[in-house]
TORKOL-4160 file (C-alpha; in steps of 0.2 Angstrom, whole numbers, padded with zeros to 4 digits, m for minus):
426
<pt num="1" X="0001" Y="m0001" Z="0000"/>
<pt num="2" X="0014" Y="0013" Z="0005"/>
<pt num="3" X="0024" Y="0009" Z="m0012"/>
<pt num="4" X="0007" Y="0011" Z="m0023"/>
<pt num="5" X="0003" Y="0027" Z="m0013"/>
<pt num="6" X="0024" Y="0033" Z="m0017"/>
<pt num="7" X="0022" Y="0030" Z="m0033"/>
<pt num="8" X="0007" Y="0039" Z="m0037"/>
<pt num="9" X="0014" Y="0052" Z="m0026"/>
<pt num="10" X="0029" Y="0053" Z="m0036"/>
<pt num="11" X="0019" Y="0054" Z="m0056"/>
<pt num="12" X="0014" Y="0069" Z="m0048"/>
<pt num="13" X="0032" Y="0077" Z="m0043"/>
<pt num="14" X="0037" Y="0070" Z="m0058"/>
<pt num="15" X="0024" Y="0081" Z="m0066"/>
<pt num="16" X="0030" Y="0097" Z="m0057"/>
<pt num="17" X="0049" Y="0094" Z="m0057"/>
<pt num="18" X="0053" Y="0100" Z="m0074"/>
<pt num="19" X="0040" Y="0115" Z="m0073"/>
<pt num="20" X="0042" Y="0124" Z="m0059"/>
<pt num="21" X="0061" Y="0134" Z="m0061"/>
<pt num="22" X="0053" Y="0139" Z="m0078"/>
<pt num="23" X="0036" Y="0145" Z="m0071"/>
<pt num="24" X="0047" Y="0154" Z="m0058"/>
<pt num="25" X="0056" Y="0163" Z="m0072"/>
<pt num="26" X="0040" Y="0165" Z="m0081"/>
<pt num="27" X="0040" Y="0179" Z="m0068"/>
<pt num="28" X="0055" Y="0189" Z="m0075"/>
<pt num="29" X="0066" Y="0182" Z="m0059"/>
<pt num="30" X="0083" Y="0179" Z="m0059"/>
<pt num="31" X="0091" Y="0159" Z="m0060"/>
<pt num="32" X="0096" Y="0161" Z="m0041"/>
<pt num="33" X="0078" Y="0167" Z="m0040"/>
<pt num="34" X="0071" Y="0153" Z="m0049"/>
<pt num="35" X="0084" Y="0142" Z="m0038"/>
<pt num="36" X="0075" Y="0148" Z="m0022"/>
<pt num="37" X="0058" Y="0141" Z="m0025"/>
<pt num="38" X="0066" Y="0124" Z="m0026"/>
<pt num="39" X="0073" Y="0127" Z="m0010"/>
<pt num="40" X="0059" Y="0133" Z="m0002"/>
<pt num="41" X="0051" Y="0118" Z="m0002"/>
<pt num="42" X="0066" Y="0111" Z="0008"/>
<pt num="43" X="0068" Y="0124" Z="0019"/>
<pt num="44" X="0049" Y="0121" Z="0027"/>
<pt num="45" X="0054" Y="0102" Z="0028"/>
<pt num="46" X="0070" Y="0107" Z="0036"/>
<pt num="47" X="0060" Y="0116" Z="0051"/>
<pt num="48" X="0047" Y="0108" Z="0052"/>
<pt num="49" X="0055" Y="0090" Z="0053"/>
<pt num="50" X="0056" Y="0089" Z="0070"/>
<pt num="51" X="0038" Y="0094" Z="0074"/>
<pt num="52" X="0033" Y="0081" Z="0062"/>
<pt num="53" X="0042" Y="0067" Z="0071"/>
<pt num="54" X="0032" Y="0073" Z="0087"/>
<pt num="55" X="0015" Y="0074" Z="0078"/>
<pt num="56" X="0018" Y="0056" Z="0075"/>
<pt num="57" X="0023" Y="0052" Z="0092"/>
<pt num="58" X="0006" Y="0059" Z="0096"/>
<pt num="59" X="m0005" Y="0057" Z="0083"/>
<pt num="60" X="m0002" Y="0043" Z="0075"/>
<pt num="61" X="0007" Y="0037" Z="0056"/>
<pt num="62" X="m0011" Y="0036" Z="0048"/>
<pt num="63" X="m0015" Y="0053" Z="0053"/>
<pt num="64" X="0001" Y="0060" Z="0051"/>
<pt num="65" X="0001" Y="0054" Z="0034"/>
<pt num="66" X="m0015" Y="0061" Z="0029"/>
<pt num="67" X="m0014" Y="0077" Z="0035"/>
<pt num="68" X="0003" Y="0080" Z="0028"/>
<pt num="69" X="m0001" Y="0076" Z="0010"/>
<pt num="70" X="m0019" Y="0085" Z="0010"/>
<pt num="71" X="m0009" Y="0100" Z="0014"/>
<pt num="72" X="0003" Y="0096" Z="m0002"/>
<pt num="73" X="m0013" Y="0096" Z="m0013"/>
<pt num="74" X="m0021" Y="0111" Z="m0007"/>
<pt num="75" X="m0003" Y="0122" Z="m0009"/>
<pt num="76" X="m0001" Y="0113" Z="m0027"/>
<pt num="77" X="m0016" Y="0119" Z="m0034"/>
<pt num="78" X="m0013" Y="0135" Z="m0025"/>
<pt num="79" X="0003" Y="0138" Z="m0034"/>
<pt num="80" X="m0006" Y="0135" Z="m0051"/>
<pt num="81" X="m0015" Y="0150" Z="m0045"/>
<pt num="82" X="m0001" Y="0160" Z="m0041"/>
<pt num="83" X="m0002" Y="0179" Z="m0047"/>
<pt num="84" X="0015" Y="0182" Z="m0045"/>
<pt num="85" X="0032" Y="0175" Z="m0038"/>
<pt num="86" X="0030" Y="0179" Z="m0022"/>
<pt num="87" X="0013" Y="0168" Z="m0020"/>
<pt num="88" X="0023" Y="0154" Z="m0029"/>
<pt num="89" X="0035" Y="0155" Z="m0015"/>
<pt num="90" X="0023" Y="0155" Z="m0002"/>
<pt num="91" X="0012" Y="0142" Z="m0009"/>
<pt num="92" X="0029" Y="0129" Z="m0013"/>
<pt num="93" X="0033" Y="0132" Z="0006"/>
<pt num="94" X="0019" Y="0128" Z="0013"/>
<pt num="95" X="0018" Y="0112" Z="0002"/>
<pt num="96" X="0035" Y="0107" Z="0012"/>
<pt num="97" X="0027" Y="0107" Z="0028"/>
<pt num="98" X="0015" Y="0095" Z="0023"/>
<pt num="99" X="0028" Y="0084" Z="0015"/>
<pt num="100" X="0040" Y="0082" Z="0027"/>
<pt num="101" X="0023" Y="0076" Z="0039"/>
<pt num="102" X="0021" Y="0062" Z="0025"/>
<pt num="103" X="0040" Y="0058" Z="0023"/>
<pt num="104" X="0043" Y="0057" Z="0043"/>
<pt num="105" X="0028" Y="0048" Z="0046"/>
<pt num="106" X="0030" Y="0033" Z="0028"/>
<pt num="107" X="0048" Y="0029" Z="0035"/>
<pt num="108" X="0046" Y="0028" Z="0054"/>
<pt num="109" X="0034" Y="0015" Z="0050"/>
<pt num="110" X="0045" Y="0006" Z="0035"/>
<pt num="111" X="0060" Y="0005" Z="0050"/>
<pt num="112" X="0048" Y="m0002" Z="0063"/>
<pt num="113" X="0042" Y="m0016" Z="0052"/>
<pt num="114" X="0056" Y="m0022" Z="0043"/>
<pt num="115" X="0067" Y="m0035" Z="0049"/>
<pt num="116" X="0088" Y="m0030" Z="0049"/>
<pt num="117" X="0090" Y="m0045" Z="0036"/>
<pt num="118" X="0081" Y="m0036" Z="0025"/>
<pt num="119" X="0081" Y="m0018" Z="0026"/>
<pt num="120" X="0091" Y="m0015" Z="0010"/>
<pt num="121" X="0075" Y="m0023" Z="m0001"/>
<pt num="122" X="0063" Y="m0013" Z="0008"/>
<pt num="123" X="0074" Y="0003" Z="0005"/>
<pt num="124" X="0076" Y="m0003" Z="m0013"/>
<pt num="125" X="0054" Y="m0007" Z="m0016"/>
<pt num="126" X="0052" Y="0009" Z="m0007"/>
<pt num="127" X="0063" Y="0019" Z="m0016"/>
<pt num="128" X="0059" Y="0011" Z="m0033"/>
<pt num="129" X="0040" Y="0015" Z="m0031"/>
<pt num="130" X="0044" Y="0033" Z="m0029"/>
<pt num="131" X="0059" Y="0033" Z="m0042"/>
<pt num="132" X="0046" Y="0022" Z="m0054"/>
<pt num="133" X="0034" Y="0036" Z="m0051"/>
<pt num="134" X="0047" Y="0049" Z="m0057"/>
<pt num="135" X="0052" Y="0042" Z="m0073"/>
<pt num="136" X="0034" Y="0042" Z="m0079"/>
<pt num="137" X="0031" Y="0060" Z="m0073"/>
<pt num="138" X="0043" Y="0071" Z="m0083"/>
<pt num="139" X="0037" Y="0062" Z="m0097"/>
<pt num="140" X="0018" Y="0067" Z="m0096"/>
<pt num="141" X="0027" Y="0083" Z="m0087"/>
<pt num="142" X="0035" Y="0089" Z="m0100"/>
<pt num="143" X="0018" Y="0086" Z="m0113"/>
<pt num="144" X="0009" Y="0095" Z="m0100"/>
<pt num="145" X="0021" Y="0110" Z="m0102"/>
<pt num="146" X="0014" Y="0111" Z="m0120"/>
<pt num="147" X="m0002" Y="0115" Z="m0114"/>
<pt num="148" X="0002" Y="0127" Z="m0099"/>
<pt num="149" X="0014" Y="0131" Z="m0087"/>
<pt num="150" X="0001" Y="0131" Z="m0074"/>
<pt num="151" X="m0005" Y="0112" Z="m0078"/>
<pt num="152" X="0008" Y="0101" Z="m0071"/>
<pt num="153" X="0002" Y="0108" Z="m0053"/>
<pt num="154" X="m0017" Y="0106" Z="m0057"/>
<pt num="155" X="m0015" Y="0086" Z="m0061"/>
<pt num="156" X="m0003" Y="0084" Z="m0046"/>
<pt num="157" X="m0014" Y="0092" Z="m0033"/>
<pt num="158" X="m0028" Y="0079" Z="m0041"/>
<pt num="159" X="m0017" Y="0063" Z="m0039"/>
<pt num="160" X="m0011" Y="0068" Z="m0021"/>
<pt num="161" X="m0031" Y="0070" Z="m0018"/>
<pt num="162" X="m0034" Y="0051" Z="m0025"/>
<pt num="163" X="m0018" Y="0046" Z="m0013"/>
<pt num="164" X="m0025" Y="0053" Z="0003"/>
<pt num="165" X="m0043" Y="0041" Z="m0001"/>
<pt num="166" X="m0035" Y="0027" Z="m0006"/>
<pt num="167" X="m0022" Y="0027" Z="0010"/>
<pt num="168" X="m0037" Y="0031" Z="0021"/>
<pt num="169" X="m0046" Y="0018" Z="0013"/>
<pt num="170" X="m0036" Y="0005" Z="0017"/>
<pt num="171" X="m0029" Y="0010" Z="0034"/>
<pt num="172" X="m0046" Y="0015" Z="0040"/>
<pt num="173" X="m0047" Y="m0001" Z="0053"/>
<pt num="174" X="m0030" Y="m0001" Z="0057"/>
<pt num="175" X="m0024" Y="0005" Z="0074"/>
<pt num="176" X="m0006" Y="0012" Z="0069"/>
<pt num="177" X="m0010" Y="0029" Z="0079"/>
<pt num="178" X="m0009" Y="0019" Z="0093"/>
<pt num="179" X="0000" Y="0027" Z="0105"/>
<pt num="180" X="0022" Y="0023" Z="0107"/>
<pt num="181" X="0026" Y="0010" Z="0121"/>
<pt num="182" X="0042" Y="0015" Z="0132"/>
<pt num="183" X="0053" Y="0005" Z="0124"/>
<pt num="184" X="0052" Y="0013" Z="0107"/>
<pt num="185" X="0056" Y="0030" Z="0114"/>
<pt num="186" X="0073" Y="0025" Z="0120"/>
<pt num="187" X="0084" Y="0028" Z="0107"/>
<pt num="188" X="0090" Y="0047" Z="0110"/>
<pt num="189" X="0099" Y="0058" Z="0093"/>
<pt num="190" X="0115" Y="0059" Z="0106"/>
<pt num="191" X="0115" Y="0039" Z="0104"/>
<pt num="192" X="0118" Y="0039" Z="0086"/>
<pt num="193" X="0128" Y="0053" Z="0085"/>
<pt num="194" X="0141" Y="0041" Z="0094"/>
<pt num="195" X="0141" Y="0029" Z="0080"/>
<pt num="196" X="0151" Y="0033" Z="0066"/>
<pt num="197" X="0141" Y="0026" Z="0053"/>
<pt num="198" X="0126" Y="0036" Z="0055"/>
<pt num="199" X="0136" Y="0052" Z="0055"/>
<pt num="200" X="0143" Y="0046" Z="0039"/>
<pt num="201" X="0126" Y="0043" Z="0034"/>
<pt num="202" X="0122" Y="0062" Z="0038"/>
<pt num="203" X="0137" Y="0066" Z="0026"/>
<pt num="204" X="0129" Y="0057" Z="0012"/>
<pt num="205" X="0111" Y="0061" Z="0014"/>
<pt num="206" X="0117" Y="0079" Z="0014"/>
<pt num="207" X="0127" Y="0077" Z="m0002"/>
<pt num="208" X="0111" Y="0068" Z="m0010"/>
<pt num="209" X="0100" Y="0079" Z="m0006"/>
<pt num="210" X="0112" Y="0092" Z="m0012"/>
<pt num="211" X="0114" Y="0084" Z="m0028"/>
<pt num="212" X="0098" Y="0076" Z="m0033"/>
<pt num="213" X="0084" Y="0084" Z="m0024"/>
<pt num="214" X="0093" Y="0102" Z="m0025"/>
<pt num="215" X="0102" Y="0103" Z="m0041"/>
<pt num="216" X="0096" Y="0092" Z="m0051"/>
<pt num="217" X="0077" Y="0097" Z="m0050"/>
<pt num="218" X="0083" Y="0116" Z="m0052"/>
<pt num="219" X="0096" Y="0119" Z="m0063"/>
<pt num="220" X="0095" Y="0101" Z="m0076"/>
<pt num="221" X="0079" Y="0110" Z="m0083"/>
<pt num="222" X="0088" Y="0128" Z="m0084"/>
<pt num="223" X="0106" Y="0119" Z="m0089"/>
<pt num="224" X="0095" Y="0112" Z="m0104"/>
<pt num="225" X="0085" Y="0127" Z="m0109"/>
<pt num="226" X="0100" Y="0139" Z="m0110"/>
<pt num="227" X="0118" Y="0127" Z="m0113"/>
<pt num="228" X="0108" Y="0113" Z="m0124"/>
<pt num="229" X="0096" Y="0126" Z="m0132"/>
<pt num="230" X="0080" Y="0113" Z="m0131"/>
<pt num="231" X="0063" Y="0117" Z="m0123"/>
<pt num="232" X="0055" Y="0115" Z="m0107"/>
<pt num="233" X="0047" Y="0097" Z="m0114"/>
<pt num="234" X="0063" Y="0090" Z="m0116"/>
<pt num="235" X="0069" Y="0094" Z="m0098"/>
<pt num="236" X="0056" Y="0084" Z="m0092"/>
<pt num="237" X="0064" Y="0068" Z="m0102"/>
<pt num="238" X="0080" Y="0073" Z="m0095"/>
<pt num="239" X="0076" Y="0070" Z="m0077"/>
<pt num="240" X="0065" Y="0056" Z="m0084"/>
<pt num="241" X="0081" Y="0047" Z="m0089"/>
<pt num="242" X="0091" Y="0052" Z="m0074"/>
<pt num="243" X="0076" Y="0044" Z="m0064"/>
<pt num="244" X="0078" Y="0028" Z="m0075"/>
<pt num="245" X="0096" Y="0025" Z="m0072"/>
<pt num="246" X="0092" Y="0027" Z="m0052"/>
<pt num="247" X="0076" Y="0012" Z="m0055"/>
<pt num="248" X="0088" Y="0000" Z="m0064"/>
<pt num="249" X="0099" Y="0001" Z="m0049"/>
<pt num="250" X="0089" Y="0003" Z="m0033"/>
<pt num="251" X="0083" Y="m0016" Z="m0032"/>
<pt num="252" X="0098" Y="m0022" Z="m0035"/>
<pt num="253" X="0109" Y="m0013" Z="m0023"/>
<pt num="254" X="0096" Y="m0016" Z="m0009"/>
<pt num="255" X="0095" Y="m0034" Z="m0013"/>
<pt num="256" X="0118" Y="m0031" Z="m0013"/>
<pt num="257" X="0116" Y="m0022" Z="0005"/>
<pt num="258" X="0109" Y="m0035" Z="0012"/>
<pt num="259" X="0123" Y="m0048" Z="0006"/>
<pt num="260" X="0138" Y="m0039" Z="0002"/>
<pt num="261" X="0134" Y="m0026" Z="0016"/>
<pt num="262" X="0128" Y="m0008" Z="0018"/>
<pt num="263" X="0146" Y="0002" Z="0018"/>
<pt num="264" X="0154" Y="m0004" Z="0000"/>
<pt num="265" X="0137" Y="m0001" Z="m0010"/>
<pt num="266" X="0138" Y="0016" Z="0000"/>
<pt num="267" X="0154" Y="0021" Z="m0004"/>
<pt num="268" X="0150" Y="0015" Z="m0023"/>
<pt num="269" X="0136" Y="0026" Z="m0027"/>
<pt num="270" X="0143" Y="0042" Z="m0018"/>
<pt num="271" X="0159" Y="0039" Z="m0031"/>
<pt num="272" X="0148" Y="0035" Z="m0046"/>
<pt num="273" X="0136" Y="0048" Z="m0043"/>
<pt num="274" X="0149" Y="0061" Z="m0039"/>
<pt num="275" X="0156" Y="0058" Z="m0058"/>
<pt num="276" X="0140" Y="0058" Z="m0064"/>
<pt num="277" X="0137" Y="0074" Z="m0060"/>
<pt num="278" X="0152" Y="0084" Z="m0065"/>
<pt num="279" X="0148" Y="0073" Z="m0080"/>
<pt num="280" X="0133" Y="0082" Z="m0085"/>
<pt num="281" X="0139" Y="0099" Z="m0083"/>
<pt num="282" X="0154" Y="0096" Z="m0096"/>
<pt num="283" X="0143" Y="0090" Z="m0109"/>
<pt num="284" X="0138" Y="0102" Z="m0125"/>
<pt num="285" X="0130" Y="0086" Z="m0134"/>
<pt num="286" X="0112" Y="0080" Z="m0133"/>
<pt num="287" X="0118" Y="0063" Z="m0134"/>
<pt num="288" X="0132" Y="0067" Z="m0121"/>
<pt num="289" X="0120" Y="0073" Z="m0108"/>
<pt num="290" X="0106" Y="0059" Z="m0109"/>
<pt num="291" X="0122" Y="0046" Z="m0105"/>
<pt num="292" X="0133" Y="0056" Z="m0091"/>
<pt num="293" X="0114" Y="0058" Z="m0081"/>
<pt num="294" X="0110" Y="0039" Z="m0083"/>
<pt num="295" X="0127" Y="0036" Z="m0073"/>
<pt num="296" X="0122" Y="0051" Z="m0060"/>
<pt num="297" X="0106" Y="0040" Z="m0060"/>
<pt num="298" X="0114" Y="0026" Z="m0058"/>
<pt num="299" X="0125" Y="0030" Z="m0045"/>
<pt num="300" X="0110" Y="0039" Z="m0034"/>
<pt num="301" X="0101" Y="0021" Z="m0034"/>
<pt num="302" X="0118" Y="0014" Z="m0029"/>
<pt num="303" X="0118" Y="0025" Z="m0013"/>
<pt num="304" X="0100" Y="0026" Z="m0010"/>
<pt num="305" X="0096" Y="0007" Z="m0001"/>
<pt num="306" X="0111" Y="0005" Z="0008"/>
<pt num="307" X="0111" Y="0023" Z="0016"/>
<pt num="308" X="0095" Y="0019" Z="0023"/>
<pt num="309" X="0096" Y="0003" Z="0031"/>
<pt num="310" X="0113" Y="0008" Z="0037"/>
<pt num="311" X="0100" Y="0021" Z="0046"/>
<pt num="312" X="0090" Y="0008" Z="0050"/>
<pt num="313" X="0101" Y="m0003" Z="0059"/>
<pt num="314" X="0109" Y="0010" Z="0070"/>
<pt num="315" X="0091" Y="0016" Z="0076"/>
<pt num="316" X="0084" Y="m0003" Z="0076"/>
<pt num="317" X="0065" Y="m0009" Z="0077"/>
<pt num="318" X="0060" Y="0004" Z="0090"/>
<pt num="319" X="0045" Y="0011" Z="0086"/>
<pt num="320" X="0038" Y="0028" Z="0077"/>
<pt num="321" X="0052" Y="0036" Z="0070"/>
<pt num="322" X="0063" Y="0048" Z="0082"/>
<pt num="323" X="0076" Y="0061" Z="0083"/>
<pt num="324" X="0087" Y="0052" Z="0073"/>
<pt num="325" X="0078" Y="0049" Z="0060"/>
<pt num="326" X="0071" Y="0066" Z="0057"/>
<pt num="327" X="0089" Y="0073" Z="0059"/>
<pt num="328" X="0094" Y="0060" Z="0043"/>
<pt num="329" X="0079" Y="0069" Z="0034"/>
<pt num="330" X="0084" Y="0087" Z="0038"/>
<pt num="331" X="0101" Y="0083" Z="0032"/>
<pt num="332" X="0095" Y="0079" Z="0014"/>
<pt num="333" X="0082" Y="0093" Z="0016"/>
<pt num="334" X="0097" Y="0103" Z="0019"/>
<pt num="335" X="0108" Y="0101" Z="0006"/>
<pt num="336" X="0091" Y="0102" Z="m0003"/>
<pt num="337" X="0090" Y="0120" Z="0003"/>
<pt num="338" X="0110" Y="0126" Z="0001"/>
<pt num="339" X="0113" Y="0115" Z="m0014"/>
<pt num="340" X="0100" Y="0126" Z="m0029"/>
<pt num="341" X="0104" Y="0143" Z="m0020"/>
<pt num="342" X="0123" Y="0139" Z="m0020"/>
<pt num="343" X="0122" Y="0131" Z="m0035"/>
<pt num="344" X="0113" Y="0143" Z="m0044"/>
<pt num="345" X="0123" Y="0161" Z="m0041"/>
<pt num="346" X="0138" Y="0150" Z="m0046"/>
<pt num="347" X="0129" Y="0148" Z="m0063"/>
<pt num="348" X="0124" Y="0165" Z="m0063"/>
<pt num="349" X="0141" Y="0171" Z="m0058"/>
<pt num="350" X="0153" Y="0159" Z="m0067"/>
<pt num="351" X="0147" Y="0145" Z="m0077"/>
<pt num="352" X="0136" Y="0128" Z="m0075"/>
<pt num="353" X="0152" Y="0119" Z="m0074"/>
<pt num="354" X="0157" Y="0125" Z="m0059"/>
<pt num="355" X="0140" Y="0123" Z="m0052"/>
<pt num="356" X="0142" Y="0105" Z="m0055"/>
<pt num="357" X="0158" Y="0102" Z="m0051"/>
<pt num="358" X="0154" Y="0107" Z="m0032"/>
<pt num="359" X="0141" Y="0097" Z="m0032"/>
<pt num="360" X="0150" Y="0082" Z="m0040"/>
<pt num="361" X="0166" Y="0085" Z="m0027"/>
<pt num="362" X="0152" Y="0086" Z="m0011"/>
<pt num="363" X="0147" Y="0068" Z="m0015"/>
<pt num="364" X="0167" Y="0064" Z="m0015"/>
<pt num="365" X="0170" Y="0072" Z="0000"/>
<pt num="366" X="0155" Y="0062" Z="0009"/>
<pt num="367" X="0163" Y="0048" Z="0000"/>
<pt num="368" X="0179" Y="0051" Z="0012"/>
<pt num="369" X="0168" Y="0050" Z="0030"/>
<pt num="370" X="0164" Y="0032" Z="0027"/>
<pt num="371" X="0178" Y="0025" Z="0025"/>
<pt num="372" X="0181" Y="0025" Z="0044"/>
<pt num="373" X="0163" Y="0019" Z="0047"/>
<pt num="374" X="0161" Y="0001" Z="0052"/>
<pt num="375" X="0149" Y="m0010" Z="0043"/>
<pt num="376" X="0131" Y="m0011" Z="0053"/>
<pt num="377" X="0125" Y="m0027" Z="0043"/>
<pt num="378" X="0119" Y="m0039" Z="0056"/>
<pt num="379" X="0126" Y="m0057" Z="0054"/>
<pt num="380" X="0110" Y="m0062" Z="0062"/>
<pt num="381" X="0096" Y="m0053" Z="0071"/>
<pt num="382" X="0101" Y="m0051" Z="0089"/>
<pt num="383" X="0091" Y="m0057" Z="0105"/>
<pt num="384" X="0084" Y="m0039" Z="0107"/>
<pt num="385" X="0082" Y="m0035" Z="0089"/>
<pt num="386" X="0071" Y="m0050" Z="0088"/>
<pt num="387" X="0063" Y="m0045" Z="0106"/>
<pt num="388" X="0058" Y="m0027" Z="0098"/>
<pt num="389" X="0053" Y="m0031" Z="0080"/>
<pt num="390" X="0034" Y="m0032" Z="0081"/>
<pt num="391" X="0022" Y="m0046" Z="0074"/>
<pt num="392" X="0011" Y="m0045" Z="0062"/>
<pt num="393" X="m0003" Y="m0043" Z="0072"/>
<pt num="394" X="0006" Y="m0028" Z="0083"/>
<pt num="395" X="0013" Y="m0020" Z="0066"/>
<pt num="396" X="m0005" Y="m0017" Z="0057"/>
<pt num="397" X="m0017" Y="m0019" Z="0071"/>
<pt num="398" X="m0028" Y="m0031" Z="0062"/>
<pt num="399" X="m0028" Y="m0048" Z="0063"/>
<pt num="400" X="m0021" Y="m0057" Z="0048"/>
<pt num="401" X="m0028" Y="m0073" Z="0039"/>
<pt num="402" X="m0020" Y="m0091" Z="0048"/>
<pt num="403" X="m0013" Y="m0078" Z="0060"/>
<pt num="404" X="m0024" Y="m0076" Z="0075"/>
<pt num="405" X="m0009" Y="m0081" Z="0086"/>
<pt num="406" X="0005" Y="m0075" Z="0082"/>
<pt num="407" X="0009" Y="m0061" Z="0092"/>
<pt num="408" X="0010" Y="m0076" Z="0107"/>
<pt num="409" X="0016" Y="m0094" Z="0109"/>
<pt num="410" X="0002" Y="m0105" Z="0109"/>
<pt num="411" X="m0005" Y="m0111" Z="0124"/>
<pt num="412" X="0001" Y="m0128" Z="0133"/>
<pt num="413" X="m0020" Y="m0128" Z="0139"/>
<pt num="414" X="m0034" Y="m0138" Z="0128"/>
<pt num="415" X="m0020" Y="m0150" Z="0125"/>
<pt num="416" X="m0010" Y="m0140" Z="0112"/>
<pt num="417" X="0007" Y="m0136" Z="0117"/>
<pt num="418" X="0023" Y="m0128" Z="0105"/>
<pt num="419" X="0037" Y="m0140" Z="0104"/>
<pt num="420" X="0049" Y="m0139" Z="0121"/>
<pt num="421" X="0034" Y="m0130" Z="0130"/>
<pt num="422" X="0023" Y="m0149" Z="0136"/>
<pt num="423" X="0017" Y="m0146" Z="0153"/>
<pt num="424" X="0024" Y="m0158" Z="0165"/>
<pt num="425" X="0010" Y="m0174" Z="0173"/>
<pt num="426" X="0003" Y="m0172" Z="0159"/>
């Protein structure tokens, strides 16, 4: 259900991504100002992330998820009717608040439900849902741009309302809003920061946010138009090509991260992503630009699942997210905020080559932080991890077919006992 909803959300995001910088520029503002609109979304996510984690604790994943998506739907629809640059900036910022609400609630649930040996694959499947939608989204978004710059925002708003109904229907009988147990709130940010792998994950999350969610979304459409001299519709195709490379690697990376370990895949992803990003800025032809975009996408696909699995390993199955999870998201959002602004300034005053080169170099610096980080993939689940992981009945809150008593051992009374639990004197 979460993967399907993520797919629909991603389709809409892909519709808006190629339109947003161009729409902002239509109000006669600079490249830097257009990039600020992209960053405003991430700023709101960054500022509101801690509050989102608290709301999940108070209201539960289901309510926070639905409220967040509804906020994004309303603000996106309002963007379609923005009369000036400042209205667009405010509406997009409101969307960031809703975005961090449903992101924190969904990822917290994913981490809580996934056993350690499957975290890489679960992260890959989750990301695949989003990226698959991102492949389709820009392609349709480019076509919508030929109709109107405002059309993608209206279509995205409708898709989000569909998601709200879809998720509400499937979770309407769930007990995911139940209170967090005392054992699920023990893991603090201070505990996480003592782990070198978590600190390294913060660095790579920042670099990934700068490159993928910031610079590529804000600068690639402008690079396509101003350097490669192609129209806005091709910008959607370019983002779709990057997303296709990403999707092609996600499930492979997740599977390898569960067998080879998290660290090797993260290092490879950062190096390939950084190289591809620098190469994008050096291209002058359509063919080589598309090849470089695929390489950058493959690198991002290598990086995502093992990085998320590392954070999940550090946090463990400790309930609904928490400060460590919110901080990990905030690192990516901070990169999304600073990336478009600084890269936009570099593009305005120096060149696009410099902007993409600085972005790629950050991936290299993040890779250095992983050299001393320990591997977090456990050889087997520890007794504590097994105890903390919820049973299917506890997780879903409803009785599963054939699993009426899966949350407890079969009773010894009544003539049926589990192996090794036969009562004395029977």
